[in-house]
C-alpha positions in Angstrom: 85.3 25.9 169.8 84.8 23.7 166.9 81.4 24.4 166.8 82.1 28.2 166.9 84.6 27.9 164.2 82.3 25.8 161.6 79.2 28.3 162.5 81.9 31.4 161.5 82.4 29.2 158.0 78.8 29.2 157.4 78.3 32.7 158.3 80.5 33.6 155.4 79.5 31.3 153.0 76.2 33.0 153.6 77.5 36.4 153.3 78.9 35.3 149.9 76.1 34.0 148.1 74.1 36.6 148.9 76.3 39.1 147.3 74.5 41.2 144.2 76.6 40.5 140.7 79.1 43.1 139.9 78.4 45.8 137.5 79.8 45.4 133.6 83.0 47.7 133.5 82.5 49.3 129.9 85.8 50.1 127.7 85.3 53.2 125.9 84.4 51.8 123.0 81.7 49.7 124.3 80.4 51.7 126.0 79.9 54.5 122.5 78.7 51.5 120.5 75.8 50.5 123.2 75.1 54.3 123.1 74.6 54.0 119.4 72.8 50.9 119.4 70.2 52.5 122.1 70.1 55.5 120.0 69.0 53.9 116.9 66.5 51.6 118.7 64.2 54.4 120.2 65.2 57.5 118.3 64.7 56.5 114.8 62.7 58.7 112.1 62.3 61.4 114.5 61.4 64.9 113.3 63.5 68.3 114.7 63.0 71.8 113.6 65.8 74.5 113.9 67.7 77.1 112.5 70.9 75.6 110.3 73.9 77.4 111.5 77.7 76.5 110.6 77.1 75.1 107.2 80.1 72.8 105.4 80.2 70.4 102.7 83.1 68.3 103.4 85.8 67.1 100.5 83.6 63.8 100.1 80.1 65.5 99.0 78.8 64.9 102.9 77.1 68.1 105.0 77.2 68.7 108.4 75.8 71.9 110.5 74.8 72.9 113.6 70.8 72.8 114.3 69.9 75.5 116.8 66.5 76.7 118.5 65.6 79.7 119.7 67.3 78.7 123.3 70.5 78.8 121.4 70.4 74.4 122.1 72.4 73.1 119.9 72.0 69.5 117.6 74.8 68.3 115.4 73.7 67.0 111.8 74.7 65.1 109.1 73.2 65.0 105.4 75.5 62.4 103.8 76.1 62.2 100.0 74.5 65.7 100.0 76.5 66.6 96.9 75.2 63.3 95.1 71.9 63.5 95.5 69.5 66.0 94.4 68.2 68.1 96.7 64.9 69.9 97.2 66.3 72.4 99.6 69.7 74.4 99.2 70.7 74.2 102.5 72.6 77.4 104.3 73.1 79.3 107.5 70.1 80.7 108.8 67.4 78.6 106.8 65.0 76.9 109.5 64.2 73.5 108.5 62.4 70.5 109.3 64.8 67.5 109.9 63.5 63.7 109.7 66.4 61.3 111.1 68.0 58.8 113.6 69.9 60.2 116.3 73.3 58.1 116.3 76.7 58.8 117.8 80.2 59.3 115.9 82.6 57.3 117.6 85.7 59.2 117.2 84.6 61.7 119.3 81.7 60.7 120.9 79.5 63.4 119.5 75.8 62.6 119.6 74.6 63.5 115.9 71.3 63.6 114.2 71.8 61.8 110.7 69.2 62.9 108.4 66.9 61.0 105.9 64.6 63.9 105.0 65.2 67.5 105.2 62.3 70.2 104.3 62.4 74.3 104.4 60.2 76.0 107.1 61.1 79.8 106.2 64.0 81.8 107.3 65.4 81.5 111.1 64.8 84.2 113.7 68.8 84.9 113.5 68.4 85.5 110.3 65.7 87.9 109.9 67.3 90.2 112.8 70.7 90.1 111.1 68.9 91.1 107.4 66.7 93.4 109.7 69.7 95.0 111.3 71.3 94.9 107.7 69.1 97.3 106.1 69.0 99.7 108.8 72.6 100.1 108.7 73.0 100.4 104.7 70.0 103.1 105.2 71.8 105.5 107.6 75.4 105.2 105.2 77.4 102.9 107.2 78.3 100.6 104.3 79.4 103.7 102.2 82.9 103.5 103.9 84.1 101.9 101.1 84.1 105.1 99.0 85.9 107.6 101.6 89.4 106.1 101.4 91.9 104.7 98.9 94.0 102.1 99.8 97.8 103.1 100.9 100.2 102.4 98.2 102.8 101.5 100.3 102.5 100.3 103.9 105.0 101.0 106.5 103.3 100.3 109.5 100.2 98.4 110.2 98.2 97.5 113.2 96.4 94.0 113.9 93.1 93.4 116.1 92.7 89.9 117.1 92.7 87.5 119.8 96.8 86.5 120.9 96.5 83.0 120.6 94.2 82.6 117.4 95.3 80.4 114.8 94.0 83.6 112.2 96.8 85.5 113.9 99.6 83.5 113.3 98.8 83.0 109.7 98.5 86.8 109.3 102.3 87.1 111.1 103.7 84.6 108.8 102.3 85.9 105.8 103.3 89.5 106.6 106.8 88.2 108.0 107.4 86.4 104.3 106.4 88.9 102.0 107.1 92.2 103.6 109.5 91.8 106.8 110.1 95.7 106.5 106.6 96.6 108.1 106.2 97.4 111.6 103.4 95.4 113.0 101.5 96.6 116.4 99.0 94.0 117.9 96.2 95.2 119.5 94.8 91.9 122.0 90.8 91.5 122.2 88.1 88.9 122.2 86.8 87.8 119.0 84.3 85.4 120.3 81.8 85.9 122.9 79.3 88.5 124.4 82.7 90.7 125.6 84.1 90.5 121.9 82.6 93.5 120.5 83.0 96.0 123.3 86.9 94.8 123.3 87.4 94.7 119.6 86.0 98.3 119.8 88.3 99.2 122.5 91.1 97.9 120.6 90.4 99.4 117.0 90.1 103.1 118.5 93.9 102.8 119.8 94.6 101.4 116.7 93.4 104.2 115.1 94.9 106.8 117.6 98.3 105.3 116.2 98.5 106.6 112.8 99.2 103.4 111.1 98.9 102.8 107.0 96.3 100.1 107.7 94.1 98.1 110.1 93.8 94.1 109.8 90.8 93.0 112.1 91.4 89.1 111.4 89.7 85.9 112.9 89.7 82.3 111.7 86.5 80.6 110.4 83.8 78.8 113.4 80.0 78.5 113.1 78.0 81.5 112.9 77.4 81.6 116.5 81.3 81.8 116.7 81.5 84.5 114.4 78.3 86.6 115.6 80.5 89.3 117.4 81.4 91.1 114.3 77.5 91.3 113.6 77.5 93.8 116.7 75.4 96.8 115.5 78.3 99.0 117.8 81.3 97.3 116.3 80.1 98.2 113.0 79.5 101.7 113.8 82.7 102.1 114.8 84.8 100.4 112.0 82.5 103.2 109.8 83.7 106.0 112.1 87.7 105.0 111.8 89.8 107.5 110.0 92.9 104.4 109.3 91.8 102.7 106.2 90.8 98.5 107.8 91.0 95.7 106.2 87.9 92.7 107.8 89.3 89.3 107.1 87.1 87.2 109.2 86.1 83.4 108.9 86.3 81.8 105.3 85.3 83.2 102.1 81.8 81.8 102.6 81.7 84.0 105.4 80.2 87.5 105.7 79.4 89.7 108.5 78.5 93.7 109.5 82.0 94.0 110.0 82.8 92.9 106.3 80.4 95.4 104.8 81.5 98.2 107.0 85.3 97.9 106.5 87.2 99.6 103.5 88.1 95.8 102.0 86.7 92.8 103.2 88.9 89.7 102.6 88.0 86.1 102.4 90.6 85.0 104.5 92.7 86.5 107.2 96.1 85.5 105.1 94.3 87.3 102.2 93.9 90.2 104.3 97.5 90.1 104.8 98.5 89.5 101.3 96.5 92.7 100.2 98.5 95.2 102.4 102.0 92.8 101.8 103.5 92.6 98.6 105.7 90.3 98.0 109.4 90.9 96.5 108.5 89.6 93.4 105.8 92.0 92.7 107.3 95.0 94.4 110.2 93.6 91.8 108.0 94.0 89.2 106.6 97.0 90.1 109.9 98.7 90.2 110.6 97.2 86.8 107.5 98.6 85.5 107.8 102.0 87.2 111.4 102.4 85.9 110.3 101.6 82.0 107.6 103.7 82.4 110.4 106.4 83.8 113.1 106.0 80.9 110.0 106.6 78.5 108.7 109.7 79.9 112.7 110.6 79.6 113.2 109.2 76.2 110.0 111.6 75.1 111.4 114.3 76.8 114.4 114.0 75.4 112.6 113.5 71.6 110.8 116.5 72.2 113.8 118.5 73.1 115.5 117.2 70.1 112.6 118.3 67.9 112.2 121.8 69.6 115.8 122.3 69.1 115.8 121.3 65.3 113.0 123.9 64.8 115.0 126.7 66.9 118.3 125.7 64.9 115.9 126.3 61.6 115.1 129.6 62.8 118.9 131.2 63.7 120.3 133.5 61.6 124.2 134.2 61.7 126.0 135.7 64.6 126.9 138.6 62.2 123.6 140.0 61.1 121.9 139.1 65.0 124.5 141.5 66.3 123.3 144.3 63.9 119.7 143.8 64.2 120.8 144.2 68.1 123.2 147.1 68.1 120.4 148.5 65.8 118.0 147.7 68.5 120.2 149.2 70.6 120.2 152.3 68.9 116.7 152.8 68.5 116.2 152.1 71.9 119.4 154.8 73.1 117.5 157.1 70.7 113.8 156.4 72.6 115.7 156.8 76.1 117.5 160.1 75.1 113.9 161.2 73.9 111.7 160.3 76.6 114.6 161.6 79.3 115.2 165.0 77.7 111.0 165.1 77.8 110.7 164.2 81.2 113.7 166.8 82.3 112.4 169.5 80.2 108.9 168.7 82.4 110.6 168.6 85.5 112.6 171.8 84.9 109.3 173.7 84.0 107.5 172.5 87.3 110.5 173.1 89.3 110.5 176.6 87.3 106.6 177.3 87.9 107.3 176.0 92.0 110.2 178.8 92.5 107.7 181.5 91.1 105.0 180.8 93.3 107.5 180.7 96.0 109.1 183.9 95.9 105.5 185.7 95.2 104.5 183.9 98.4 107.5 184.8 99.9 107.2 188.4 99.1 103.6 188.8 99.9 104.2 187.2 103.3 107.0 189.6 103.9 104.8 192.7 103.5 102.0 191.1 105.0 104.2 190.3 108.5 106.0 193.5 107.8 102.5 195.9 108.4 101.4 194.1 110.9 104.9 194.7 113.0 104.7 198.3 112.4 101.2 198.4 114.0 102.4 196.3 116.8 105.5 198.7 117.4 102.7 201.4 117.1 100.4 199.6 119.7 103.4 199.5 121.9 104.8 203.0 122.4 101.0 204.2 122.6 100.5 202.3 126.4 104.2 202.4 127.3 104.1 204.6 130.3 107.5 206.0 129.3 106.3 207.7 126.3 104.0 209.4 128.9 106.9 210.9 130.8 108.4 211.8 127.5 104.9 214.3 127.2 105.9 216.1 130.7 104.0 213.6 133.1 105.5 212.1 136.0 104.8 208.7 138.3 104.5 208.8 142.0 105.7 206.3 144.3 104.7 206.2 147.9 107.4 204.8 150.4 106.7 201.3 149.6 107.1 201.5 145.7 103.2 201.6 145.0 102.4 203.6 142.1 100.2 207.0 144.1 97.1 207.4 141.6 95.0 209.9 144.0 96.3 212.8 146.6 94.2 210.6 149.3 96.8 207.7 148.8 99.6 209.6 150.7 99.7 210.5 154.2 101.7 213.9 156.0 105.3 213.6 155.8 105.8 210.7 153.9 108.2 209.9 151.5 107.3 210.1 147.9 109.6 209.0 144.3 109.0 210.8 141.6 110.0 209.9 138.3 110.1 211.7 135.2 111.1 210.9 131.8 115.2 211.4 132.5 115.0 210.5 135.9 113.7 210.2 139.3 113.6 212.5 142.4 112.5 212.1 146.3 110.2 214.6 147.9 108.3 214.6 151.0 104.9 215.8 151.4 104.7 218.8 154.3 103.0 218.7 157.0 99.3 220.3 157.7 99.4 223.2 159.3 95.5 222.8 160.6 
């Protein structure tokens, strides 16, 4: 048993002695420092070609930007003491450059960046050329003429805001509006402001805001790289902004950022906060405007009163005494009375003559018509008498009717023994046809 025990111990020591050494455990700082050292040793004085985007200068004069290629891949770049050293190239977004530098790691946040030692301009980048071509196209179509179509609202009571609900720019705008003009009604129309779906959502939000009859619309977003703000260079969005009936202010990014949405809007504000300040006059500004308008109104009233006074003075000089004025007016009344009487007499005389003429004409016409109707009546009476059967009877004739009361015209119309009625002028008798002896 003892030999087995020692054998087991020996196998254990053999196992321990053959174990590989454990890997080193790094702290975050050690890892970043080793990475920085490795990059410095293997990626020194390398040349990289790409397009600048998101260019900015820090308060101490360093330049920072992203360098990207046609695939959208990005590397962060730093040019230290940019403002202190004379530069051959004026760096800006959209510029295609060739950079010489070394890769390093910014240990504060672990970002890999290219530290620039030399930079040369290669022309304009693809993104910049596309934007310029689209800008020329829309300008030729008049899409950017909206600034001349609508006047800014003088007093804003309602405003629609198109922005992302979580954007710091929206909070800045709401804070500014509430501080300067808390009486303004604000309606928020949420939308993405970055990414491929952002243009479509912004168009939908703008259409909804435009239908609500706000005094103005704010389209706002905070600053960012050219890629972050690229949604505001969308052609469909620019066209929709140009079609809006409501006055729109575009406040996107920082003062140096300029998009197609800015050009298509009625007004371009350098920042979202500035956009809110354009629509919201502060209480001091409103009071100043009120005082200015009050002073102007007072001056207008004073001028009006002075003009009335001058007119009154002139009228006073033209006035005459009441007695003479009454005499003049009485004289004018007498003249009017005489003229009126003369005119009335003339009118009455003319009317009387007209009535007399009508009366005479009516009498003549009535007499003529009476004689005409009298002659016609006599002729009618004569005709009636001539055609009256009674008149024939008075001349000795008689009318014979058969037993049925039918007028007998010939002898053949009666039969033997038939009773007849014979009507004379004064009366009628009954008779019977004798029976024939044949």
